[in-house]
All heavy atoms as TSV, in Angstrom:
chain	resi	resn	atom	element	x	y	z
A	1	MET	N	N	89.724	153.259	148.446
A	1	MET	CA	C	88.672	152.522	147.766
A	1	MET	C	C	87.604	152.163	148.802
A	1	MET	O	O	87.909	151.782	149.915
A	1	MET	CB	C	89.278	151.254	147.145
A	1	MET	CG	C	88.270	150.375	146.481
A	1	MET	SD	S	88.924	148.871	145.717
A	1	MET	CE	C	89.938	149.545	144.438
A	2	THR	N	N	86.360	152.278	148.382
A	2	THR	CA	C	85.254	151.910	149.262
A	2	THR	C	C	84.887	150.445	149.038
A	2	THR	O	O	85.311	149.831	148.054
A	2	THR	CB	C	84.011	152.769	148.976
A	2	THR	OG1	O	83.512	152.440	147.676
A	2	THR	CG2	C	84.314	154.251	149.068
A	3	PHE	N	N	84.068	149.931	149.932
A	3	PHE	CA	C	83.608	148.554	149.774
A	3	PHE	C	C	82.856	148.384	148.464
A	3	PHE	O	O	83.077	147.419	147.732
A	3	PHE	CB	C	82.724	148.116	150.947
A	3	PHE	CG	C	81.992	146.842	150.643
A	3	PHE	CD1	C	82.664	145.632	150.649
A	3	PHE	CD2	C	80.654	146.852	150.280
A	3	PHE	CE1	C	82.007	144.450	150.324
A	3	PHE	CE2	C	79.992	145.690	149.956
A	3	PHE	CZ	C	80.669	144.482	149.983
A	4	LEU	N	N	81.965	149.315	148.153
A	4	LEU	CA	C	81.163	149.179	146.934
A	4	LEU	C	C	82.038	149.190	145.685
A	4	LEU	O	O	81.763	148.462	144.729
A	4	LEU	CB	C	80.098	150.265	146.867
A	4	LEU	CG	C	78.981	150.135	147.905
A	4	LEU	CD1	C	78.016	151.307	147.798
A	4	LEU	CD2	C	78.255	148.817	147.771
A	5	GLU	N	N	83.085	149.993	145.683
A	5	GLU	CA	C	84.019	149.995	144.554
A	5	GLU	C	C	84.730	148.649	144.451
A	5	GLU	O	O	84.845	148.087	143.364
A	5	GLU	CB	C	85.037	151.121	144.699
A	5	GLU	CG	C	84.444	152.504	144.552
A	5	GLU	CD	C	85.389	153.606	144.960
A	5	GLU	OE1	O	86.276	153.385	145.808
A	5	GLU	OE2	O	85.242	154.717	144.415
A	6	ALA	N	N	85.198	148.143	145.587
A	6	ALA	CA	C	85.882	146.849	145.595
A	6	ALA	C	C	84.941	145.737	145.154
A	6	ALA	O	O	85.329	144.849	144.388
A	6	ALA	CB	C	86.442	146.558	146.987
A	7	TYR	N	N	83.699	145.792	145.593
A	7	TYR	CA	C	82.713	144.770	145.226
A	7	TYR	C	C	82.416	144.829	143.730
A	7	TYR	O	O	82.263	143.808	143.076
A	7	TYR	CB	C	81.436	144.962	146.047
A	7	TYR	CG	C	80.430	143.855	145.872
A	7	TYR	CD1	C	80.607	142.625	146.515
A	7	TYR	CD2	C	79.312	144.015	145.072
A	7	TYR	CE1	C	79.684	141.603	146.364
A	7	TYR	CE2	C	78.393	142.999	144.913
A	7	TYR	CZ	C	78.577	141.801	145.556
A	7	TYR	OH	O	77.674	140.787	145.399
A	8	ALA	N	N	82.351	146.056	143.185
A	8	ALA	CA	C	82.096	146.210	141.751
A	8	ALA	C	C	83.243	145.620	140.931
A	8	ALA	O	O	83.017	145.035	139.872
A	8	ALA	CB	C	81.896	147.679	141.410
A	9	ILE	N	N	84.457	145.748	141.417
A	9	ILE	CA	C	85.632	145.247	140.699
A	9	ILE	C	C	85.798	143.741	140.878
A	9	ILE	O	O	86.030	143.010	139.919
A	9	ILE	CB	C	86.903	145.965	141.182
A	9	ILE	CG1	C	86.849	147.436	140.775
A	9	ILE	CG2	C	88.160	145.301	140.631
A	9	ILE	CD1	C	87.895	148.300	141.445
A	10	HIS	N	N	85.677	143.273	142.122
A	10	HIS	CA	C	86.021	141.889	142.455
A	10	HIS	C	C	84.826	140.957	142.626
A	10	HIS	O	O	85.014	139.752	142.783
A	10	HIS	CB	C	86.850	141.855	143.743
A	10	HIS	CG	C	88.110	142.646	143.661
A	10	HIS	ND1	N	89.152	142.286	142.855
A	10	HIS	CD2	C	88.478	143.794	144.273
A	10	HIS	CE1	C	90.123	143.166	142.987
A	10	HIS	NE2	N	89.735	144.096	143.830
A	11	GLY	N	N	83.616	141.516	142.643
A	11	GLY	CA	C	82.459	140.667	142.901
A	11	GLY	C	C	82.518	140.139	144.323
A	11	GLY	O	O	83.135	140.751	145.191
A	12	PRO	N	N	81.912	138.992	144.593
A	12	PRO	CA	C	81.861	138.477	145.959
A	12	PRO	C	C	83.115	137.699	146.371
A	12	PRO	O	O	83.049	136.764	147.164
A	12	PRO	CB	C	80.625	137.577	145.944
A	12	PRO	CG	C	80.574	137.070	144.544
A	12	PRO	CD	C	81.058	138.225	143.692
A	13	ASP	N	N	84.277	138.090	145.862
A	13	ASP	CA	C	85.546	137.427	146.194
A	13	ASP	C	C	86.079	138.002	147.508
A	13	ASP	O	O	86.663	139.086	147.539
A	13	ASP	CB	C	86.547	137.645	145.057
A	13	ASP	CG	C	87.864	136.926	145.274
A	13	ASP	OD1	O	88.171	136.537	146.419
A	13	ASP	OD2	O	88.600	136.769	144.285
A	14	THR	N	N	85.870	137.285	148.597
A	14	THR	CA	C	86.240	137.800	149.918
A	14	THR	C	C	87.733	138.063	150.039
A	14	THR	O	O	88.134	139.043	150.661
A	14	THR	CB	C	85.808	136.832	151.039
A	14	THR	OG1	O	86.384	135.548	150.803
A	14	THR	CG2	C	84.306	136.719	151.118
A	15	ILE	N	N	88.548	137.213	149.446
A	15	ILE	CA	C	89.997	137.396	149.543
A	15	ILE	C	C	90.424	138.669	148.816
A	15	ILE	O	O	91.174	139.492	149.361
A	15	ILE	CB	C	90.744	136.159	149.005
A	15	ILE	CG1	C	90.451	134.954	149.889
A	15	ILE	CG2	C	92.246	136.420	148.939
A	15	ILE	CD1	C	90.946	133.636	149.335
A	16	ALA	N	N	89.961	138.856	147.587
A	16	ALA	CA	C	90.334	140.040	146.810
A	16	ALA	C	C	89.844	141.320	147.486
A	16	ALA	O	O	90.572	142.316	147.545
A	16	ALA	CB	C	89.781	139.934	145.397
A	17	ILE	N	N	88.623	141.305	148.004
A	17	ILE	CA	C	88.086	142.497	148.672
A	17	ILE	C	C	88.863	142.780	149.946
A	17	ILE	O	O	89.207	143.934	150.228
A	17	ILE	CB	C	86.578	142.342	148.955
A	17	ILE	CG1	C	85.810	142.391	147.633
A	17	ILE	CG2	C	86.080	143.430	149.907
A	17	ILE	CD1	C	84.338	142.121	147.756
A	18	SER	N	N	89.158	141.749	150.721
A	18	SER	CA	C	89.903	141.965	151.966
A	18	SER	C	C	91.285	142.539	151.675
A	18	SER	O	O	91.753	143.420	152.397
A	18	SER	CB	C	90.004	140.679	152.780
A	18	SER	OG	O	90.814	139.716	152.127
A	19	GLU	N	N	91.927	142.083	150.615
A	19	GLU	CA	C	93.237	142.620	150.249
A	19	GLU	C	C	93.125	144.048	149.733
A	19	GLU	O	O	93.943	144.906	150.074
A	19	GLU	CB	C	93.906	141.723	149.214
A	19	GLU	CG	C	94.331	140.385	149.786
A	19	GLU	CD	C	94.852	139.408	148.748
A	19	GLU	OE1	O	94.790	139.714	147.535
A	19	GLU	OE2	O	95.320	138.339	149.160
A	20	ALA	N	N	92.106	144.338	148.931
A	20	ALA	CA	C	91.930	145.680	148.373
A	20	ALA	C	C	91.642	146.709	149.465
A	20	ALA	O	O	92.089	147.859	149.380
A	20	ALA	CB	C	90.799	145.675	147.349
A	21	LEU	N	N	90.915	146.291	150.499
A	21	LEU	CA	C	90.517	147.215	151.564
A	21	LEU	C	C	91.385	147.101	152.809
A	21	LEU	O	O	91.173	147.833	153.780
A	21	LEU	CB	C	89.053	146.984	151.936
A	21	LEU	CG	C	88.041	147.207	150.816
A	21	LEU	CD1	C	86.639	146.908	151.315
A	21	LEU	CD2	C	88.134	148.612	150.268
A	22	ASN	N	N	92.316	146.146	152.795
A	22	ASN	CA	C	93.183	145.909	153.945
A	22	ASN	C	C	92.365	145.604	155.206
A	22	ASN	O	O	92.563	146.204	156.266
A	22	ASN	CB	C	94.121	147.092	154.180
A	22	ASN	CG	C	95.271	146.719	155.090
A	22	ASN	OD1	O	95.711	145.574	155.100
A	22	ASN	ND2	N	95.754	147.687	155.842
A	23	ILE	N	N	91.399	144.699	155.055
A	23	ILE	CA	C	90.574	144.232	156.167
A	23	ILE	C	C	90.654	142.709	156.197
A	23	ILE	O	O	91.147	142.089	155.256
A	23	ILE	CB	C	89.104	144.693	156.042
A	23	ILE	CG1	C	88.471	144.152	154.750
A	23	ILE	CG2	C	89.009	146.210	156.107
A	23	ILE	CD1	C	86.992	144.481	154.585
A	24	SER	N	N	90.143	142.120	157.264
A	24	SER	CA	C	90.162	140.659	157.357
A	24	SER	C	C	89.169	140.050	156.364
A	24	SER	O	O	88.198	140.696	155.954
A	24	SER	CB	C	89.816	140.201	158.771
A	24	SER	OG	O	88.446	140.446	159.050
A	25	GLU	N	N	89.431	138.816	155.989
A	25	GLU	CA	C	88.519	138.120	155.081
A	25	GLU	C	C	87.139	137.967	155.727
A	25	GLU	O	O	86.115	138.075	155.065
A	25	GLU	CB	C	89.087	136.760	154.701
A	25	GLU	CG	C	88.322	136.092	153.600
A	25	GLU	CD	C	88.929	134.775	153.148
A	25	GLU	OE1	O	90.077	134.484	153.486
A	25	GLU	OE2	O	88.210	134.031	152.463
A	26	HIS	N	N	87.127	137.751	157.029
A	26	HIS	CA	C	85.861	137.642	157.762
A	26	HIS	C	C	85.053	138.928	157.641
A	26	HIS	O	O	83.830	138.898	157.411
A	26	HIS	CB	C	86.144	137.320	159.235
A	26	HIS	CG	C	84.930	137.373	160.098
A	26	HIS	ND1	N	83.981	136.379	160.102
A	26	HIS	CD2	C	84.484	138.300	160.970
A	26	HIS	CE1	C	83.006	136.702	160.947
A	26	HIS	NE2	N	83.297	137.861	161.479
A	27	GLU	N	N	85.709	140.079	157.779
A	27	GLU	CA	C	85.008	141.359	157.668
A	27	GLU	C	C	84.501	141.573	156.247
A	27	GLU	O	O	83.388	142.056	156.039
A	27	GLU	CB	C	85.942	142.511	158.075
A	27	GLU	CG	C	85.302	143.871	158.026
A	27	GLU	CD	C	84.199	144.105	159.044
A	27	GLU	OE1	O	83.990	143.261	159.932
A	27	GLU	OE2	O	83.522	145.145	158.940
A	28	ALA	N	N	85.290	141.202	155.252
A	28	ALA	CA	C	84.853	141.310	153.860
A	28	ALA	C	C	83.615	140.444	153.636
A	28	ALA	O	O	82.660	140.877	152.984
A	28	ALA	CB	C	85.977	140.904	152.915
A	29	ASP	N	N	83.613	139.245	154.185
A	29	ASP	CA	C	82.470	138.347	154.040
A	29	ASP	C	C	81.224	138.954	154.679
A	29	ASP	O	O	80.135	138.901	154.119
A	29	ASP	CB	C	82.798	136.997	154.670
A	29	ASP	CG	C	81.731	135.960	154.415
A	29	ASP	OD1	O	81.306	135.813	153.244
A	29	ASP	OD2	O	81.317	135.279	155.374
A	30	ARG	N	N	81.392	139.565	155.845
A	30	ARG	CA	C	80.268	140.203	156.533
A	30	ARG	C	C	79.707	141.341	155.689
A	30	ARG	O	O	78.486	141.475	155.526
A	30	ARG	CB	C	80.715	140.725	157.901
A	30	ARG	CG	C	79.572	141.233	158.770
A	30	ARG	CD	C	80.071	141.888	160.037
A	30	ARG	NE	N	80.777	143.119	159.760
A	30	ARG	CZ	C	80.182	144.278	159.418
A	30	ARG	NH1	N	78.875	144.326	159.281
A	30	ARG	NH2	N	80.885	145.360	159.195
A	31	LEU	N	N	80.577	142.157	155.110
A	31	LEU	CA	C	80.129	143.276	154.283
A	31	LEU	C	C	79.415	142.783	153.029
A	31	LEU	O	O	78.405	143.360	152.608
A	31	LEU	CB	C	81.320	144.160	153.908
A	31	LEU	CG	C	81.951	144.930	155.066
A	31	LEU	CD1	C	83.252	145.579	154.612
A	31	LEU	CD2	C	80.992	145.956	155.630
A	32	ILE	N	N	79.924	141.715	152.420
A	32	ILE	CA	C	79.277	141.129	151.241
A	32	ILE	C	C	77.887	140.633	151.605
A	32	ILE	O	O	76.911	140.878	150.884
A	32	ILE	CB	C	80.132	139.994	150.651
A	32	ILE	CG1	C	81.408	140.567	150.035
A	32	ILE	CG2	C	79.343	139.176	149.632
A	32	ILE	CD1	C	82.463	139.521	149.720
A	33	ASN	N	N	77.775	139.937	152.730
A	33	ASN	CA	C	76.470	139.431	153.167
A	33	ASN	C	C	75.482	140.574	153.405
A	33	ASN	O	O	74.310	140.476	153.029
A	33	ASN	CB	C	76.613	138.582	154.427
A	33	ASN	CG	C	77.228	137.242	154.137
A	33	ASN	OD1	O	77.191	136.751	153.020
A	33	ASN	ND2	N	77.833	136.644	155.149
A	34	GLU	N	N	75.953	141.659	154.018
A	34	GLU	CA	C	75.085	142.820	154.235
A	34	GLU	C	C	74.598	143.391	152.907
A	34	GLU	O	O	73.418	143.713	152.757
A	34	GLU	CB	C	75.834	143.916	154.994
A	34	GLU	CG	C	75.825	143.768	156.477
A	34	GLU	CD	C	76.501	144.954	157.159
A	34	GLU	OE1	O	76.768	145.988	156.500
A	34	GLU	OE2	O	76.760	144.840	158.359
A	35	ALA	N	N	75.503	143.539	151.959
A	35	ALA	CA	C	75.141	144.085	150.653
A	35	ALA	C	C	74.124	143.188	149.953
A	35	ALA	O	O	73.152	143.674	149.359
A	35	ALA	CB	C	76.388	144.256	149.788
A	36	MET	N	N	74.330	141.884	150.031
A	36	MET	CA	C	73.404	140.947	149.393
A	36	MET	C	C	72.042	140.988	150.058
A	36	MET	O	O	71.010	140.906	149.382
A	36	MET	CB	C	74.003	139.544	149.395
A	36	MET	CG	C	75.202	139.442	148.476
A	36	MET	SD	S	76.084	137.884	148.580
A	36	MET	CE	C	74.922	136.775	147.816
A	37	GLU	N	N	72.018	141.114	151.371
A	37	GLU	CA	C	70.741	141.220	152.096
A	37	GLU	C	C	69.983	142.474	151.667
A	37	GLU	O	O	68.775	142.433	151.444
A	37	GLU	CB	C	70.981	141.260	153.610
A	37	GLU	CG	C	71.383	139.945	154.209
A	37	GLU	CD	C	70.204	139.006	154.375
A	37	GLU	OE1	O	69.072	139.478	154.597
A	37	GLU	OE2	O	70.431	137.801	154.276
A	38	ARG	N	N	70.701	143.612	151.555
A	38	ARG	CA	C	70.051	144.861	151.130
A	38	ARG	C	C	69.472	144.723	149.730
A	38	ARG	O	O	68.352	145.156	149.469
A	38	ARG	CB	C	71.046	146.021	151.170
A	38	ARG	CG	C	71.275	146.598	152.546
A	38	ARG	CD	C	72.022	147.915	152.487
A	38	ARG	NE	N	73.299	147.818	151.793
A	38	ARG	CZ	C	74.452	147.522	152.363
A	38	ARG	NH1	N	74.497	147.298	153.670
A	38	ARG	NH2	N	75.567	147.457	151.664
A	39	ARG	N	N	70.240	144.113	148.807
A	39	ARG	CA	C	69.754	143.930	147.437
A	39	ARG	C	C	68.523	143.036	147.413
A	39	ARG	O	O	67.551	143.307	146.712
A	39	ARG	CB	C	70.846	143.331	146.566
A	39	ARG	CG	C	71.926	144.316	146.212
A	39	ARG	CD	C	73.014	143.710	145.402
A	39	ARG	NE	N	72.488	143.215	144.136
A	39	ARG	CZ	C	73.124	142.386	143.325
A	39	ARG	NH1	N	74.317	141.956	143.640
A	39	ARG	NH2	N	72.588	141.986	142.216
A	40	HIS	N	N	68.554	141.954	148.194
A	40	HIS	CA	C	67.417	141.037	148.239
A	40	HIS	C	C	66.180	141.742	148.788
A	40	HIS	O	O	65.082	141.616	148.243
A	40	HIS	CB	C	67.758	139.817	149.090
A	40	HIS	CG	C	66.611	138.894	149.266
A	40	HIS	ND1	N	66.136	138.096	148.251
A	40	HIS	CD2	C	65.819	138.649	150.335
A	40	HIS	CE1	C	65.098	137.399	148.697
A	40	HIS	NE2	N	64.889	137.714	149.948
A	41	LYS	N	N	66.358	142.509	149.865
A	41	LYS	CA	C	65.229	143.214	150.461
A	41	LYS	C	C	64.664	144.237	149.485
A	41	LYS	O	O	63.441	144.353	149.337
A	41	LYS	CB	C	65.643	143.903	151.756
A	41	LYS	CG	C	64.477	144.582	152.449
A	41	LYS	CD	C	64.863	145.140	153.778
A	41	LYS	CE	C	63.765	145.853	154.504
A	41	LYS	NZ	N	62.536	146.119	153.839
A	42	ALA	N	N	65.537	144.964	148.795
A	42	ALA	CA	C	65.068	145.964	147.838
A	42	ALA	C	C	64.277	145.300	146.710
A	42	ALA	O	O	63.229	145.801	146.306
A	42	ALA	CB	C	66.249	146.745	147.265
A	43	ARG	N	N	64.764	144.162	146.214
A	43	ARG	CA	C	64.038	143.448	145.147
A	43	ARG	C	C	62.697	142.941	145.650
A	43	ARG	O	O	61.690	143.036	144.954
A	43	ARG	CB	C	64.869	142.276	144.636
A	43	ARG	CG	C	65.815	142.692	143.569
A	43	ARG	CD	C	66.388	141.476	142.869
A	43	ARG	NE	N	67.807	141.683	142.782
A	43	ARG	CZ	C	68.735	140.804	143.075
A	43	ARG	NH1	N	68.405	139.606	143.453
A	43	ARG	NH2	N	69.996	141.106	142.970
A	44	SER	N	N	62.692	142.391	146.857
A	44	SER	CA	C	61.444	141.879	147.429
A	44	SER	C	C	60.441	143.005	147.618
A	44	SER	O	O	59.256	142.848	147.332
A	44	SER	CB	C	61.704	141.205	148.775
A	44	SER	OG	O	62.442	140.031	148.607
A	45	ASP	N	N	60.933	144.151	148.097
A	45	ASP	CA	C	60.045	145.300	148.309
A	45	ASP	C	C	59.458	145.776	146.987
A	45	ASP	O	O	58.273	146.088	146.906
A	45	ASP	CB	C	60.788	146.441	149.001
A	45	ASP	CG	C	61.114	146.133	150.453
A	45	ASP	OD1	O	60.576	145.138	150.995
A	45	ASP	OD2	O	61.910	146.888	151.042
A	46	ARG	N	N	60.279	145.836	145.936
A	46	ARG	CA	C	59.785	146.278	144.626
A	46	ARG	C	C	58.779	145.279	144.065
A	46	ARG	O	O	57.766	145.648	143.498
A	46	ARG	CB	C	60.943	146.448	143.643
A	46	ARG	CG	C	61.709	147.720	143.818
A	46	ARG	CD	C	62.605	148.004	142.639
A	46	ARG	NE	N	63.503	146.924	142.312
A	46	ARG	CZ	C	64.730	146.774	142.784
A	46	ARG	NH1	N	65.204	147.658	143.636
A	46	ARG	NH2	N	65.482	145.774	142.424
A	47	ARG	N	N	59.078	143.996	144.225
A	47	ARG	CA	C	58.206	142.952	143.693
A	47	ARG	C	C	56.868	142.948	144.417
A	47	ARG	O	O	55.825	142.708	143.818
A	47	ARG	CB	C	58.889	141.597	143.853
A	47	ARG	CG	C	58.256	140.490	143.098
A	47	ARG	CD	C	59.065	139.243	143.195
A	47	ARG	NE	N	60.337	139.578	143.842
A	47	ARG	CZ	C	61.354	138.781	143.998
A	47	ARG	NH1	N	61.284	137.575	143.584
A	47	ARG	NH2	N	62.454	139.157	144.585
A	48	ASN	N	N	56.886	143.208	145.714
A	48	ASN	CA	C	55.653	143.152	146.507
A	48	ASN	C	C	54.961	144.503	146.608
A	48	ASN	O	O	53.909	144.603	147.233
A	48	ASN	CB	C	55.962	142.632	147.908
A	48	ASN	CG	C	56.420	141.204	147.880
A	48	ASN	OD1	O	55.971	140.403	147.065
A	48	ASN	ND2	N	57.347	140.856	148.752
A	49	HIS	N	N	55.515	145.515	146.005
A	49	HIS	CA	C	54.917	146.858	146.077
A	49	HIS	C	C	53.511	146.818	145.473
A	49	HIS	O	O	53.297	146.352	144.376
A	49	HIS	CB	C	55.774	147.871	145.313
A	49	HIS	CG	C	55.265	149.261	145.430
A	49	HIS	ND1	N	55.354	149.965	146.604
A	49	HIS	CD2	C	54.646	150.066	144.542
A	49	HIS	CE1	C	54.803	151.157	146.410
A	49	HIS	NE2	N	54.371	151.241	145.177
A	50	GLY	N	N	52.600	147.302	146.245
A	50	GLY	CA	C	51.236	147.372	145.762
A	50	GLY	C	C	50.397	146.150	146.087
A	50	GLY	O	O	49.190	146.170	145.917
A	51	ARG	N	N	51.010	145.095	146.537
A	51	ARG	CA	C	50.240	143.898	146.900
A	51	ARG	C	C	49.826	143.992	148.341
A	51	ARG	O	O	50.558	144.462	149.198
A	51	ARG	CB	C	51.087	142.635	146.718
A	51	ARG	CG	C	51.414	142.343	145.293
A	51	ARG	CD	C	52.144	141.056	145.202
A	51	ARG	NE	N	52.604	140.828	143.831
A	51	ARG	CZ	C	53.397	139.866	143.487
A	51	ARG	NH1	N	53.844	139.014	144.374
A	51	ARG	NH2	N	53.773	139.726	142.235
A	52	ARG	N	N	48.667	143.493	148.611
A	52	ARG	CA	C	48.173	143.509	149.994
A	52	ARG	C	C	48.322	142.124	150.610
A	52	ARG	O	O	48.161	141.111	149.935
A	52	ARG	CB	C	46.718	143.909	150.037
A	52	ARG	CG	C	46.520	145.347	149.645
A	52	ARG	CD	C	45.099	145.732	149.843
A	52	ARG	NE	N	44.952	147.122	149.454
A	52	ARG	CZ	C	44.059	147.899	149.972
A	52	ARG	NH1	N	43.208	147.449	150.843
A	52	ARG	NH2	N	43.974	149.152	149.582
A	53	SER	N	N	48.617	142.107	151.886
A	53	SER	CA	C	48.707	140.836	152.611
A	53	SER	C	C	47.314	140.325	152.885
A	53	SER	O	O	46.360	141.099	153.052
A	53	SER	CB	C	49.445	141.028	153.926
A	53	SER	OG	O	50.747	141.496	153.686
A	54	ALA	N	N	47.181	139.022	152.985
A	54	ALA	CA	C	45.873	138.413	153.262
A	54	ALA	C	C	45.505	138.574	154.717
A	54	ALA	O	O	46.248	138.804	155.567
A	54	ALA	CB	C	45.901	136.956	152.911
């Protein structure tokens, strides 16, 4: 199982993801944070697409 599959099944549950992937809870938390950062950046980029900075 990949991280994205585990995240789709368990959501941001660090304990469930760490058990599903056989990794530490700390590592699961780090991966969740990375995924959330990517999603936030992608949304921000889409929202700001076409706008010019002052």
